ZAKOL-727376 format. One record per atom (N, C-alpha, C, O, CB): atom name; residue number from 1; residue in three letters; z, x, y. Coordinates in Angstrom, 2 decimals, padded with zeros to 5 digits, m for minus. Glycine has a CB too. Example, Ala and Ser with C-alpha at 12.3 -4.5 7.8 and 13.67 -1.06 7.14 Angstrom:
<sites>
SITE site pos code      pz      px      py
SITE    N   1  ALA  007.80  013.19 m005.69
SITE   CA   1  ALA  007.80  012.30 m004.50
SITE    C   1  ALA  007.80  013.20 m003.30
SITE    O   1  ALA  008.46  014.24 m003.32
SITE   CB   1  ALA  009.05  011.31 m004.47
SITE    N   2  SER  007.08  012.85 m002.25
SITE   CA   2  SER  007.14  013.67 m001.06
SITE    C   2  SER  007.87  012.90  000.03
SITE    O   2  SER  008.04  013.41  001.14
SITE   CB   2  SER  005.72  014.08 m000.60
</sites>
This chain:
<sites>
SITE site pos code      pz      px      py
SITE    N   1  UNK  178.03  159.99  214.32
SITE   CA   1  UNK  178.15  159.04  213.23
SITE    C   1  UNK  176.77  158.81  212.63
SITE    O   1  UNK  175.75  158.87  213.31
SITE   CB   1  UNK  178.77  157.72  213.72
SITE    N   2  UNK  176.79  158.55  211.36
SITE   CA   2  UNK  175.55  158.35  210.59
SITE    C   2  UNK  175.29  156.85  210.43
SITE    O   2  UNK  176.16  156.12  209.96
SITE   CB   2  UNK  175.64  159.03  209.19
SITE    N   3  UNK  174.09  156.39  210.83
SITE   CA   3  UNK  173.73  154.96  210.74
SITE    C   3  UNK  172.72  154.80  209.61
SITE    O   3  UNK  171.57  155.21  209.75
SITE   CB   3  UNK  173.13  154.44  212.11
SITE    N   4  UNK  173.14  154.22  208.48
SITE   CA   4  UNK  172.24  154.06  207.33
SITE    C   4  UNK  171.51  152.72  207.32
SITE    O   4  UNK  170.78  152.45  206.37
SITE   CB   4  UNK  173.02  154.23  206.05
SITE    N   5  UNK  171.68  151.90  208.31
SITE   CA   5  UNK  171.01  150.59  208.32
SITE    C   5  UNK  169.52  150.73  208.62
SITE    O   5  UNK  168.74  149.86  208.23
SITE   CB   5  UNK  171.65  149.68  209.35
SITE    N   6  UNK  169.12  151.77  209.27
SITE   CA   6  UNK  167.70  151.95  209.58
SITE    C   6  UNK  167.05  153.01  208.71
SITE    O   6  UNK  165.89  153.35  208.92
SITE   CB   6  UNK  167.52  152.31  211.03
SITE    N   7  UNK  167.77  153.53  207.75
SITE   CA   7  UNK  167.23  154.57  206.90
SITE    C   7  UNK  166.15  154.03  205.97
SITE    O   7  UNK  165.14  154.69  205.75
SITE   CB   7  UNK  168.34  155.22  206.09
SITE    N   8  UNK  166.34  152.86  205.43
SITE   CA   8  UNK  165.38  152.28  204.50
SITE    C   8  UNK  164.83  150.99  205.10
SITE    O   8  UNK  165.59  150.09  205.47
SITE   CB   8  UNK  166.03  152.02  203.12
SITE    N   9  UNK  163.53  150.91  205.19
SITE   CA   9  UNK  162.88  149.70  205.63
SITE    C   9  UNK  161.80  149.36  204.61
SITE    O   9  UNK  161.10  150.24  204.12
SITE   CB   9  UNK  162.28  149.85  207.07
SITE    N  10  UNK  161.70  148.11  204.32
SITE   CA  10  UNK  160.66  147.67  203.38
SITE    C  10  UNK  160.10  146.35  203.86
SITE    O  10  UNK  160.80  145.52  204.44
SITE   CB  10  UNK  161.22  147.54  201.93
SITE    N  11  UNK  158.86  146.19  203.60
SITE   CA  11  UNK  158.25  144.89  203.89
SITE    C  11  UNK  157.23  144.61  202.81
SITE    O  11  UNK  156.68  145.52  202.19
SITE   CB  11  UNK  157.60  144.86  205.31
SITE    N  12  UNK  156.99  143.35  202.61
SITE   CA  12  UNK  156.05  142.95  201.57
SITE    C  12  UNK  155.25  141.77  202.08
SITE    O  12  UNK  155.78  140.88  202.75
SITE   CB  12  UNK  156.78  142.60  200.24
SITE    N  13  UNK  154.00  141.77  201.76
SITE   CA  13  UNK  153.15  140.67  202.16
SITE    C  13  UNK  152.22  140.35  201.00
SITE    O  13  UNK  151.70  141.24  200.34
SITE   CB  13  UNK  152.34  141.01  203.46
SITE    N  14  UNK  152.03  139.08  200.76
SITE   CA  14  UNK  151.15  138.65  199.68
SITE    C  14  UNK  150.35  137.47  200.20
SITE    O  14  UNK  150.92  136.54  200.78
SITE   CB  14  UNK  151.95  138.28  198.38
SITE    N  15  UNK  149.07  137.49  199.99
SITE   CA  15  UNK  148.26  136.38  200.44
SITE    C  15  UNK  147.12  136.15  199.47
SITE    O  15  UNK  146.63  137.08  198.82
SITE   CB  15  UNK  147.73  136.63  201.86
SITE    N  16  UNK  146.72  134.92  199.39
SITE   CA  16  UNK  145.61  134.56  198.50
SITE    C  16  UNK  144.74  133.55  199.22
SITE    O  16  UNK  145.24  132.58  199.80
SITE   CB  16  UNK  146.12  133.99  197.14
SITE    N  17  UNK  143.48  133.78  199.19
SITE   CA  17  UNK  142.54  132.84  199.77
SITE    C  17  UNK  141.43  132.66  198.74
SITE    O  17  UNK  140.77  133.62  198.35
SITE   CB  17  UNK  141.98  133.34  201.16
SITE    N  18  UNK  141.22  131.45  198.32
SITE   CA  18  UNK  140.19  131.21  197.32
SITE    C  18  UNK  139.57  129.85  197.49
SITE    O  18  UNK  140.13  128.96  198.12
SITE   CB  18  UNK  140.76  131.34  195.92
SITE    N  19  UNK  138.42  129.72  196.94
SITE   CA  19  UNK  137.74  128.43  196.96
SITE    C  19  UNK  136.83  128.37  195.74
SITE    O  19  UNK  136.50  129.39  195.14
SITE   CB  19  UNK  136.94  128.22  198.28
SITE    N  20  UNK  136.44  127.18  195.39
SITE   CA  20  UNK  135.55  127.03  194.26
SITE    C  20  UNK  134.97  125.63  194.22
SITE    O  20  UNK  135.49  124.71  194.84
SITE   CB  20  UNK  136.28  127.33  192.96
SITE    N  21  UNK  133.92  125.51  193.49
SITE   CA  21  UNK  133.32  124.19  193.31
SITE    C  21  UNK  132.56  124.20  192.00
SITE    O  21  UNK  132.16  125.25  191.49
SITE   CB  21  UNK  132.39  123.82  194.50
SITE    N  22  UNK  132.37  123.03  191.48
SITE   CA  22  UNK  131.60  122.90  190.25
SITE    C  22  UNK  130.80  121.62  190.31
SITE    O  22  UNK  131.20  120.64  190.94
SITE   CB  22  UNK  132.51  122.92  189.00
SITE    N  23  UNK  129.68  121.65  189.67
SITE   CA  23  UNK  128.82  120.47  189.63
SITE    C  23  UNK  128.12  120.44  188.29
SITE    O  23  UNK  127.70  121.47  187.77
SITE   CB  23  UNK  127.78  120.49  190.81
SITE    N  24  UNK  128.00  119.25  187.74
SITE   CA  24  UNK  127.35  119.14  186.44
SITE    C  24  UNK  126.69  117.78  186.35
SITE    O  24  UNK  127.29  116.76  186.70
SITE   CB  24  UNK  128.36  119.33  185.28
SITE    N  25  UNK  125.46  117.77  185.90
SITE   CA  25  UNK  124.72  116.53  185.77
SITE    C  25  UNK  123.97  116.59  184.46
SITE    O  25  UNK  123.12  117.46  184.26
SITE   CB  25  UNK  123.75  116.30  186.98
SITE    N  26  UNK  124.27  115.69  183.57
SITE   CA  26  UNK  123.63  115.69  182.26
SITE    C  26  UNK  123.15  114.31  181.91
SITE    O  26  UNK  123.77  113.31  182.27
SITE   CB  26  UNK  124.59  116.21  181.20
SITE    N  27  UNK  122.05  114.27  181.20
SITE   CA  27  UNK  121.51  113.02  180.69
SITE    C  27  UNK  121.11  113.25  179.25
SITE    O  27  UNK  120.47  114.25  178.91
SITE   CB  27  UNK  120.30  112.52  181.55
SITE    N  28  UNK  121.49  112.33  178.40
SITE   CA  28  UNK  121.11  112.42  177.00
SITE    C  28  UNK  120.61  111.06  176.56
SITE    O  28  UNK  121.26  110.04  176.79
SITE   CB  28  UNK  122.30  112.90  176.11
SITE    N  29  UNK  119.46  111.06  175.94
SITE   CA  29  UNK  118.90  109.82  175.41
SITE    C  29  UNK  118.64  110.04  173.93
SITE    O  29  UNK  117.93  110.97  173.55
SITE   CB  29  UNK  117.58  109.41  176.16
SITE    N  30  UNK  119.22  109.20  173.11
SITE   CA  30  UNK  119.05  109.33  171.66
SITE    C  30  UNK  119.37  108.00  171.01
SITE    O  30  UNK  120.11  107.18  171.55
SITE   CB  30  UNK  119.95  110.46  171.09
SITE    N  31  UNK  118.81  107.82  169.85
SITE   CA  31  UNK  119.15  106.67  169.01
SITE    C  31  UNK  119.86  107.21  167.78
SITE    O  31  UNK  119.38  108.12  167.12
SITE   CB  31  UNK  117.88  105.83  168.61
SITE    N  32  UNK  121.00  106.64  167.49
SITE   CA  32  UNK  121.80  107.09  166.35
SITE    C  32  UNK  122.15  105.89  165.49
SITE    O  32  UNK  122.59  104.85  166.00
SITE   CB  32  UNK  123.09  107.83  166.82
SITE    N  33  UNK  121.96  106.04  164.20
SITE   CA  33  UNK  122.38  105.00  163.27
SITE    C  33  UNK  123.86  105.21  162.97
SITE    O  33  UNK  124.29  106.32  162.67
SITE   CB  33  UNK  121.53  105.03  161.96
SITE    N  34  UNK  124.63  104.14  163.06
SITE   CA  34  UNK  126.06  104.23  162.80
SITE    C  34  UNK  126.45  103.20  161.75
SITE    O  34  UNK  125.78  102.19  161.56
SITE   CB  34  UNK  126.87  104.00  164.11
SITE    N  35  UNK  127.54  103.48  161.08
SITE   CA  35  UNK  128.07  102.58  160.05
SITE    C  35  UNK  129.39  101.98  160.52
SITE    O  35  UNK  130.13  102.60  161.29
SITE   CB  35  UNK  128.27  103.32  158.71
SITE    N  36  UNK  129.66  100.79  160.05
SITE   CA  36  UNK  130.96  100.17  160.31
SITE    C  36  UNK  131.95  100.81  159.35
SITE    O  36  UNK  131.82  100.69  158.13
SITE   CB  36  UNK  130.91  098.60  160.13
SITE    N  37  UNK  132.93  101.49  159.90
SITE   CA  37  UNK  133.94  102.17  159.10
SITE    C  37  UNK  135.12  101.25  158.83
SITE    O  37  UNK  135.74  101.31  157.77
SITE   CB  37  UNK  134.41  103.45  159.81
SITE    N  38  UNK  135.42  100.39  159.83
SITE   CA  38  UNK  136.58  099.51  159.68
SITE    C  38  UNK  136.38  098.24  160.51
SITE    O  38  UNK  135.84  098.29  161.62
SITE   CB  38  UNK  137.88  100.24  160.12
SITE    N  39  UNK  136.81  097.12  159.97
SITE   CA  39  UNK  136.83  095.87  160.71
SITE    C  39  UNK  138.28  095.62  161.10
SITE    O  39  UNK  139.15  095.47  160.23
SITE   CB  39  UNK  136.24  094.66  159.86
SITE    N  40  UNK  138.54  095.56  162.39
SITE   CA  40  UNK  139.91  095.38  162.88
SITE    C  40  UNK  140.32  093.91  162.80
SITE    O  40  UNK  139.45  093.04  162.74
SITE   CB  40  UNK  140.04  095.89  164.33
SITE    N  41  UNK  141.61  093.62  162.79
SITE   CA  41  UNK  142.09  092.24  162.69
SITE    C  41  UNK  141.53  091.30  163.76
SITE    O  41  UNK  141.36  090.11  163.52
SITE   CB  41  UNK  143.60  092.22  162.76
SITE    N  42  UNK  141.23  091.83  164.95
SITE   CA  42  UNK  140.67  090.99  166.01
SITE    C  42  UNK  139.15  090.81  165.90
SITE    O  42  UNK  138.53  090.17  166.74
SITE   CB  42  UNK  141.01  091.59  167.37
SITE    N  43  UNK  138.56  091.38  164.85
SITE   CA  43  UNK  137.12  091.24  164.62
SITE    C  43  UNK  136.29  092.38  165.17
SITE    O  43  UNK  135.10  092.49  164.85
SITE   CB  43  UNK  136.65  089.97  165.20
SITE    N  44  UNK  136.87  093.23  166.01
SITE   CA  44  UNK  136.12  094.37  166.52
SITE    C  44  UNK  135.81  095.35  165.40
SITE    O  44  UNK  136.49  095.38  164.37
SITE   CB  44  UNK  136.91  095.08  167.64
SITE    N  45  UNK  134.77  096.14  165.60
SITE   CA  45  UNK  134.29  097.05  164.57
SITE    C  45  UNK  134.44  098.50  165.02
SITE    O  45  UNK  134.07  098.85  166.15
SITE   CB  45  UNK  132.82  096.75  164.22
SITE    N  46  UNK  134.98  099.33  164.14
SITE   CA  46  UNK  135.03  100.77  164.40
SITE    C  46  UNK  133.81  101.37  163.74
SITE    O  46  UNK  133.62  101.25  162.53
SITE   CB  46  UNK  136.37  101.43  163.87
SITE    N  47  UNK  132.96  102.04  164.54
SITE   CA  47  UNK  131.73  102.61  164.00
SITE    C  47  UNK  131.74  104.12  164.11
SITE    O  47  UNK  132.46  104.70  164.93
SITE   CB  47  UNK  130.51  102.03  164.74
SITE    N  48  UNK  130.92  104.76  163.27
SITE   CA  48  UNK  130.75  106.21  163.32
SITE    C  48  UNK  129.37  106.55  162.80
SITE    O  48  UNK  128.90  105.97  161.82
SITE   CB  48  UNK  131.86  106.94  162.48
SITE    N  49  UNK  128.72  107.50  163.45
SITE   CA  49  UNK  127.40  107.94  163.02
SITE    C  49  UNK  127.12  109.36  163.45
SITE    O  49  UNK  127.68  109.84  164.44
SITE   CB  49  UNK  126.33  107.01  163.56
SITE    N  50  UNK  126.25  110.03  162.71
SITE   CA  50  UNK  125.86  111.40  163.01
SITE    C  50  UNK  124.35  111.54  162.86
SITE    O  50  UNK  123.75  110.95  161.96
SITE   CB  50  UNK  126.59  112.41  162.08
SITE    N  51  UNK  123.77  112.30  163.74
SITE   CA  51  UNK  122.34  112.59  163.65
SITE    C  51  UNK  122.17  114.10  163.71
SITE    O  51  UNK  122.76  114.77  164.56
SITE   CB  51  UNK  121.53  111.89  164.79
SITE    N  52  UNK  121.37  114.63  162.79
SITE   CA  52  UNK  121.09  116.07  162.73
SITE    C  52  UNK  119.62  116.28  163.06
SITE    O  52  UNK  118.75  115.64  162.48
SITE   CB  52  UNK  121.45  116.66  161.33
SITE    N  53  UNK  119.36  117.18  164.00
SITE   CA  53  UNK  118.00  117.49  164.41
SITE    C  53  UNK  117.81  119.00  164.30
SITE    O  53  UNK  118.63  119.77  164.79
SITE   CB  53  UNK  117.72  116.99  165.88
SITE    N  54  UNK  116.73  119.41  163.64
SITE   CA  54  UNK  116.46  120.84  163.49
SITE    C  54  UNK  115.14  121.16  164.19
SITE    O  54  UNK  114.09  120.60  163.87
SITE   CB  54  UNK  116.40  121.25  161.99
SITE    N  55  UNK  115.23  122.07  165.16
SITE   CA  55  UNK  114.06  122.51  165.90
SITE    C  55  UNK  114.08  124.04  165.97
SITE    O  55  UNK  115.03  124.62  166.50
SITE   CB  55  UNK  114.02  121.88  167.34
SITE    N  56  UNK  113.04  124.68  165.43
SITE   CA  56  UNK  112.92  126.15  165.47
SITE    C  56  UNK  114.19  126.85  164.98
SITE    O  56  UNK  114.72  127.73  165.66
SITE   CB  56  UNK  112.61  126.60  166.90
SITE    N  57  UNK  114.66  126.47  163.82
SITE   CA  57  UNK  115.86  127.06  163.19
SITE    C  57  UNK  117.14  126.85  164.01
SITE    O  57  UNK  118.14  127.51  163.75
SITE   CB  57  UNK  115.64  128.53  162.98
SITE    N  58  UNK  117.11  125.96  164.95
SITE   CA  58  UNK  118.30  125.57  165.72
SITE    C  58  UNK  118.66  124.15  165.28
SITE    O  58  UNK  117.86  123.23  165.44
SITE   CB  58  UNK  118.05  125.65  167.29
SITE    N  59  UNK  119.86  123.98  164.72
SITE   CA  59  UNK  120.30  122.68  164.25
SITE    C  59  UNK  121.22  122.07  165.31
SITE    O  59  UNK  122.19  122.70  165.73
SITE   CB  59  UNK  121.02  122.78  162.87
SITE    N  60  UNK  120.91  120.87  165.72
SITE   CA  60  UNK  121.72  120.16  166.71
SITE    C  60  UNK  122.29  118.91  166.06
SITE    O  60  UNK  121.61  118.21  165.31
SITE   CB  60  UNK  120.88  119.80  167.97
SITE    N  61  UNK  123.56  118.63  166.37
SITE   CA  61  UNK  124.25  117.48  165.82
SITE    C  61  UNK  124.71  116.57  166.96
SITE    O  61  UNK  125.25  117.04  167.97
SITE   CB  61  UNK  125.47  117.92  164.95
SITE    N  62  UNK  124.48  115.29  166.80
SITE   CA  62  UNK  125.01  114.29  167.72
SITE    C  62  UNK  125.92  113.40  166.88
SITE    O  62  UNK  125.47  112.79  165.91
SITE   CB  62  UNK  123.86  113.46  168.44
SITE    N  63  UNK  127.18  113.31  167.26
SITE   CA  63  UNK  128.14  112.49  166.54
SITE    C  63  UNK  128.70  111.45  167.50
SITE    O  63  UNK  129.06  111.76  168.64
SITE   CB  63  UNK  129.29  113.36  165.93
SITE    N  64  UNK  128.77  110.22  167.03
SITE   CA  64  UNK  129.21  109.10  167.85
SITE    C  64  UNK  130.24  108.29  167.08
SITE    O  64  UNK  130.08  108.04  165.89
SITE   CB  64  UNK  128.02  108.21  168.27
SITE    N  65  UNK  131.31  107.89  167.76
SITE   CA  65  UNK  132.27  106.96  167.17
SITE    C  65  UNK  132.88  106.13  168.28
SITE    O  65  UNK  132.90  106.53  169.44
SITE   CB  65  UNK  133.38  107.73  166.37
SITE    N  66  UNK  133.39  104.95  167.91
SITE   CA  66  UNK  134.01  104.08  168.90
SITE    C  66  UNK  134.14  102.65  168.39
SITE    O  66  UNK  133.85  102.35  167.24
SITE   CB  66  UNK  133.22  104.09  170.18
SITE    N  67  UNK  134.59  101.78  169.28
SITE   CA  67  UNK  134.82  100.37  168.95
SITE    C  67  UNK  133.78  099.49  169.63
SITE    O  67  UNK  133.45  099.68  170.80
SITE   CB  67  UNK  136.25  099.94  169.37
SITE    N  68  UNK  133.25  098.53  168.87
SITE   CA  68  UNK  132.31  097.57  169.44
SITE    C  68  UNK  132.76  096.16  169.09
SITE    O  68  UNK  133.46  095.94  168.11
SITE   CB  68  UNK  130.87  097.83  168.93
SITE    N  69  UNK  132.33  095.22  169.92
SITE   CA  69  UNK  132.58  093.80  169.65
SITE    C  69  UNK  131.35  093.24  168.94
SITE    O  69  UNK  130.23  093.61  169.29
SITE   CB  69  UNK  132.89  093.01  170.98
SITE    N  70  UNK  131.54  092.38  167.96
SITE   CA  70  UNK  130.38  091.84  167.22
SITE    C  70  UNK  129.35  091.18  168.13
SITE    O  70  UNK  128.15  091.28  167.86
SITE   CB  70  UNK  130.85  090.84  166.19
SITE    N  71  UNK  129.77  090.51  169.19
SITE   CA  71  UNK  128.79  089.82  170.04
SITE    C  71  UNK  128.08  090.76  171.01
SITE    O  71  UNK  127.22  090.31  171.76
SITE   CB  71  UNK  129.47  088.73  170.82
SITE    N  72  UNK  128.42  092.06  171.01
SITE   CA  72  UNK  127.66  093.04  171.78
SITE    C  72  UNK  126.49  093.62  170.98
SITE    O  72  UNK  125.70  094.40  171.50
SITE   CB  72  UNK  128.58  094.17  172.24
SITE    N  73  UNK  126.40  093.23  169.72
SITE   CA  73  UNK  125.28  093.69  168.88
SITE    C  73  UNK  124.08  092.80  169.20
SITE    O  73  UNK  124.15  091.58  169.06
SITE   CB  73  UNK  125.64  093.63  167.34
SITE    N  74  UNK  122.99  093.42  169.64
SITE   CA  74  UNK  121.80  092.66  170.05
SITE    C  74  UNK  121.07  092.11  168.81
SITE    O  74  UNK  121.36  092.53  167.69
SITE   CB  74  UNK  120.84  093.55  170.89
SITE    N  75  UNK  120.13  091.19  169.01
SITE   CA  75  UNK  119.37  090.62  167.88
SITE    C  75  UNK  118.61  091.68  167.06
SITE    O  75  UNK  118.36  091.47  165.87
SITE   CB  75  UNK  118.39  089.60  168.39
SITE    N  76  UNK  118.25  092.81  167.68
SITE   CA  76  UNK  117.56  093.86  166.92
SITE    C  76  UNK  118.55  094.87  166.32
SITE    O  76  UNK  118.17  095.98  165.94
SITE   CB  76  UNK  116.55  094.59  167.81
SITE    N  77  UNK  119.84  094.48  166.24
SITE   CA  77  UNK  120.90  095.25  165.58
SITE    C  77  UNK  121.20  096.58  166.28
SITE    O  77  UNK  121.48  097.58  165.63
SITE   CB  77  UNK  120.50  095.52  164.14
SITE    N  78  UNK  121.14  096.57  167.61
SITE   CA  78  UNK  121.48  097.76  168.39
SITE    C  78  UNK  122.61  097.44  169.36
SITE    O  78  UNK  122.87  096.29  169.70
SITE   CB  78  UNK  120.24  098.28  169.15
SITE    N  79  UNK  123.29  098.51  169.78
SITE   CA  79  UNK  124.38  098.40  170.76
SITE    C  79  UNK  124.18  099.51  171.79
SITE    O  79  UNK  124.00  100.67  171.42
SITE   CB  79  UNK  125.80  098.50  170.06
SITE    N  80  UNK  124.22  099.16  173.05
SITE   CA  80  UNK  124.14  100.18  174.10
SITE    C  80  UNK  125.45  100.97  174.14
SITE    O  80  UNK  126.52  100.42  173.89
SITE   CB  80  UNK  123.86  099.52  175.48
SITE    N  81  UNK  125.36  102.25  174.44
SITE   CA  81  UNK  126.57  103.08  174.47
SITE    C  81  UNK  127.56  102.60  175.53
SITE    O  81  UNK  128.76  102.86  175.40
SITE   CB  81  UNK  126.20  104.54  174.74
SITE    N  82  UNK  127.08  101.92  176.55
SITE   CA  82  UNK  128.00  101.40  177.58
SITE    C  82  UNK  128.89  100.28  177.04
SITE    O  82  UNK  129.88  099.93  177.68
SITE   CB  82  UNK  127.21  100.90  178.78
SITE    N  83  UNK  128.55  099.73  175.88
SITE   CA  83  UNK  129.37  098.68  175.25
SITE    C  83  UNK  130.32  099.23  174.19
SITE    O  83  UNK  131.02  098.46  173.53
SITE   CB  83  UNK  128.47  097.63  174.63
SITE    N  84  UNK  130.35  100.53  174.01
SITE   CA  84  UNK  131.22  101.14  173.00
SITE    C  84  UNK  132.53  101.55  173.67
SITE    O  84  UNK  132.55  102.42  174.54
SITE   CB  84  UNK  130.53  102.37  172.32
SITE    N  85  UNK  133.62  100.91  173.25
SITE   CA  85  UNK  134.94  101.25  173.80
SITE    C  85  UNK  135.47  102.50  173.10
SITE    O  85  UNK  135.17  102.74  171.93
SITE   CB  85  UNK  135.94  100.07  173.63
SITE    N  86  UNK  136.25  103.27  173.82
SITE   CA  86  UNK  136.82  104.52  173.28
SITE    C  86  UNK  135.73  105.38  172.66
SITE    O  86  UNK  135.95  106.01  171.62
SITE   CB  86  UNK  137.91  104.21  172.24
SITE    N  87  UNK  134.57  105.41  173.29
SITE   CA  87  UNK  133.43  106.17  172.75
SITE    C  87  UNK  133.73  107.66  172.74
SITE    O  87  UNK  134.26  108.22  173.70
SITE   CB  87  UNK  132.16  105.90  173.57
SITE    N  88  UNK  133.39  108.28  171.64
SITE   CA  88  UNK  133.49  109.73  171.52
SITE    C  88  UNK  132.10  110.21  171.11
SITE    O  88  UNK  131.62  109.90  170.02
SITE   CB  88  UNK  134.60  110.16  170.46
SITE    N  89  UNK  131.47  110.96  171.99
SITE   CA  89  UNK  130.12  111.46  171.73
SITE    C  89  UNK  130.18  112.98  171.79
SITE    O  89  UNK  130.58  113.56  172.80
SITE   CB  89  UNK  129.09  110.89  172.77
SITE    N  90  UNK  129.78  113.62  170.71
SITE   CA  90  UNK  129.77  115.08  170.64
SITE    C  90  UNK  128.35  115.55  170.42
SITE    O  90  UNK  127.61  115.00  169.60
SITE   CB  90  UNK  130.71  115.60  169.52
SITE    N  91  UNK  127.97  116.59  171.15
SITE   CA  91  UNK  126.65  117.19  171.01
SITE    C  91  UNK  126.87  118.67  170.78
SITE    O  91  UNK  127.24  119.40  171.70
SITE   CB  91  UNK  125.74  116.92  172.27
SITE    N  92  UNK  126.63  119.12  169.56
SITE   CA  92  UNK  126.87  120.51  169.20
SITE    C  92  UNK  125.63  121.09  168.56
SITE    O  92  UNK  124.69  120.36  168.21
SITE   CB  92  UNK  128.08  120.64  168.26
SITE    N  93  UNK  125.62  122.40  168.40
SITE   CA  93  UNK  124.47  123.04  167.78
SITE    C  93  UNK  124.86  124.31  167.06
SITE    O  93  UNK  125.91  124.91  167.32
SITE   CB  93  UNK  123.42  123.33  168.81
SITE    N  94  UNK  123.99  124.71  166.16
SITE   CA  94  UNK  124.16  125.97  165.43
SITE    C  94  UNK  122.80  126.64  165.35
SITE    O  94  UNK  121.78  126.00  165.09
SITE   CB  94  UNK  124.76  125.74  164.00
SITE    N  95  UNK  122.81  127.94  165.59
SITE   CA  95  UNK  121.57  128.68  165.53
SITE    C  95  UNK  121.58  129.79  166.56
SITE    O  95  UNK  122.61  130.07  167.17
SITE   CB  95  UNK  120.37  127.76  165.75
SITE    N  96  UNK  120.44  130.42  166.75
SITE   CA  96  UNK  120.34  131.58  167.64
SITE    C  96  UNK  120.73  131.25  169.07
SITE    O  96  UNK  121.47  132.01  169.69
SITE   CB  96  UNK  118.93  132.14  167.60
SITE    N  97  UNK  120.25  130.15  169.60
SITE   CA  97  UNK  120.55  129.80  170.99
SITE    C  97  UNK  122.03  129.48  171.16
SITE    O  97  UNK  122.66  129.97  172.11
SITE   CB  97  UNK  119.70  128.60  171.44
SITE    N  98  UNK  122.59  128.68  170.28
SITE   CA  98  UNK  124.01  128.33  170.36
SITE    C  98  UNK  124.90  129.55  170.20
SITE    O  98  UNK  125.93  129.67  170.87
SITE   CB  98  UNK  124.37  127.28  169.30
SITE    N  99  UNK  124.52  130.46  169.30
SITE   CA  99  UNK  125.31  131.66  169.08
SITE    C  99  UNK  125.36  132.53  170.33
SITE    O  99  UNK  126.39  133.15  170.61
SITE   CB  99  UNK  124.75  132.46  167.91
SITE    N 100  UNK  124.28  132.59  171.08
SITE   CA 100  UNK  124.23  133.42  172.29
SITE    C 100  UNK  125.04  132.81  173.43
SITE    O 100  UNK  125.45  133.52  174.35
SITE   CB 100  UNK  122.79  133.63  172.73
SITE    N 101  UNK  125.27  131.51  173.39
SITE   CA 101  UNK  126.03  130.86  174.45
SITE    C 101  UNK  127.53  131.00  174.25
SITE    O 101  UNK  128.30  130.72  175.17
SITE   CB 101  UNK  125.67  129.40  174.52
SITE    N 102  UNK  127.95  131.42  173.09
SITE   CA 102  UNK  129.38  131.58  172.80
SITE    C 102  UNK  129.79  133.02  173.11
SITE    O 102  UNK  129.09  133.95  172.71
SITE   CB 102  UNK  129.70  131.22  171.32
SITE    N 103  UNK  130.92  133.22  173.82
SITE   CA 103  UNK  131.37  134.59  174.10
SITE    C 103  UNK  131.67  135.35  172.82
SITE    O 103  UNK  132.06  134.76  171.81
SITE   CB 103  UNK  132.62  134.56  175.00
SITE    N 104  UNK  131.48  136.66  172.86
SITE   CA 104  UNK  131.76  137.51  171.71
SITE    C 104  UNK  133.25  137.58  171.40
SITE    O 104  UNK  134.08  137.12  172.19
SITE   CB 104  UNK  131.21  138.90  171.94
SITE    N 105  UNK  133.59  138.15  170.26
SITE   CA 105  UNK  134.98  138.18  169.81
SITE    C 105  UNK  135.86  139.01  170.76
SITE    O 105  UNK  137.02  138.66  170.98
SITE   CB 105  UNK  135.08  138.74  168.39
SITE    N 106  UNK  135.31  140.09  171.32
SITE   CA 106  UNK  136.10  140.92  172.23
SITE    C 106  UNK  136.42  140.15  173.51
SITE    O 106  UNK  137.54  140.22  174.02
SITE   CB 106  UNK  135.36  142.23  172.55
SITE    N 107  UNK  135.45  139.44  174.04
SITE   CA 107  UNK  135.68  138.66  175.25
SITE    C 107  UNK  136.68  137.54  175.01
SITE    O 107  UNK  137.52  137.27  175.87
SITE   CB 107  UNK  134.36  138.08  175.77
SITE    N 108  UNK  136.60  136.87  173.85
SITE   CA 108  UNK  137.57  135.82  173.53
SITE    C 108  UNK  138.97  136.41  173.41
SITE    O 108  UNK  139.94  135.78  173.84
SITE   CB 108  UNK  137.18  135.10  172.23
SITE    N 109  UNK  139.09  137.62  172.83
SITE   CA 109  UNK  140.39  138.28  172.70
SITE    C 109  UNK  140.94  138.63  174.08
SITE    O 109  UNK  142.12  138.39  174.36
SITE   CB 109  UNK  140.27  139.55  171.84
SITE    N 110  UNK  140.10  139.19  174.94
SITE   CA 110  UNK  140.55  139.53  176.30
SITE    C 110  UNK  140.97  138.28  177.07
SITE    O 110  UNK  141.95  138.32  177.81
SITE   CB 110  UNK  139.44  140.26  177.05
SITE    N 111  UNK  140.23  137.19  176.92
SITE   CA 111  UNK  140.61  135.95  177.59
SITE    C 111  UNK  141.94  135.42  177.09
SITE    O 111  UNK  142.70  134.82  177.85
SITE   CB 111  UNK  139.53  134.89  177.39
SITE    N 112  UNK  142.24  135.64  175.81
SITE   CA 112  UNK  143.50  135.19  175.24
SITE    C 112  UNK  144.66  136.05  175.74
SITE    O 112  UNK  145.71  135.54  176.12
SITE   CB 112  UNK  143.44  135.22  173.70
SITE    N 113  UNK  144.45  137.38  175.74
SITE   CA 113  UNK  145.51  138.31  176.12
SITE    C 113  UNK  145.70  138.35  177.63
SITE    O 113  UNK  146.83  138.38  178.12
SITE   CB 113  UNK  145.20  139.71  175.59
SITE    N 114  UNK  144.60  138.35  178.37
SITE   CA 114  UNK  144.65  138.47  179.82
SITE    C 114  UNK  143.73  137.42  180.43
SITE    O 114  UNK  142.58  137.72  180.74
SITE   CB 114  UNK  144.23  139.90  180.28
SITE    N 115  UNK  144.22  136.20  180.60
SITE   CA 115  UNK  143.36  135.07  181.01
SITE    C 115  UNK  143.07  135.01  182.51
SITE    O 115  UNK  142.98  133.91  183.06
SITE   CB 115  UNK  144.00  133.79  180.59
SITE    N 116  UNK  142.91  136.14  183.18
SITE   CA 116  UNK  142.67  136.12  184.64
SITE    C 116  UNK  141.26  136.51  184.96
SITE    O 116  UNK  140.88  136.55  186.13
SITE   CB 116  UNK  143.63  137.05  185.36
</sites>
């Protein structure tokens, strides 16, 4: 008699072992002039400001927006960033250094098509 139960055997094993870590520490100190864009019904102020800095043909932009309370404005007409609610701070740049930090078009395409 023919026994076909042992004719085909298959096994499969899959395992993954990985680890990773990341660390980032940044400090930025700047003074930015901002304008009151809107006065809210409760008296709080929505502010927005941009600062442009050009160094060696590299243009850097700092943009700030958020909500402040009128009584957080100091006598010298300044507000610490820690007093800005819903603060949005962007630091971007354009120029040779910034261009080199951005992946090329082929790498961006490969990351889109095959993100592994």
